[in-house]
Every structure is written in structure tokens, then in C-alpha cells.
C-alpha angles and dihedrals in degrees: 000000000000134000111229131188122194140164124228124194110229135180097032091317095298093113132037123210116211115211132188117189144160117241119202124194122206099178126243099001112044149023114191130190128198123185117239098172130355149108094307131047097236135021134157127172135180137192115198131191121203133170119238118180095325097319129098120238119206117198134180129205134168145168124214125194125199140195136191093062117246094001092052091049090049091053093044091052090056094045092047094047093052092045095046089051089052091050092049090050091049091049090051092053092042091052093048091051093046091051091046090054092049090051091047092049094049093046091053108036 
């Protein structure tokens, strides 16, 4: 387990969210994140790796809690949308790199 702090630009870069979270590694199957301090009261995320007929499946799941009623939900919707877009972009680049490595390894046995 590690304790990680990072800063994320939000609202077109005019604000920065500071986040402190624990990161737990369960090699080779799972990486889990739990919010310690940040812009929302509760957040857990998990990346899992499973094997399926000789291929590796990478999945993401998360749960976000809010406070302050409608205003908190509004803010959480913006934070979640930005983060989910970042996860999708990462998955796209991870998939491209994994496929590149497979092509390279089969071309040069």
C-alpha cells in the first residue's frame, strides 16, 4: 500500500483539486484506490485484470459519494465526467500499446 497525493486541474484549468488517496496493489489481479482527502467525501476505484481464453481483460469500477445536496451532485458529475474521460483515454492507449507489443513479438519470434 502507498499513500499518494496528486493535483488535478478542473473547470477548464481554473481550479485545481488536491487528492490524497491510498493505493493497494494485489498483484497481478487488482489495483485499488480509496480517497483519504479530496474534493468529494467518498471515493473508491478499482482496476482489475483477468484472463479470458489467453487474453487479458482490464476493467475499471468506482463509487463516488457526494454531500451538499444538488450542488454536491452537480460538482460530482463534473469531476466524474472528467475522470471517466481520462480513464477511457488511458484504456485506449493501453490497448494500442498491448496490441503493438503482440504484433512485435509475433513478427520476431
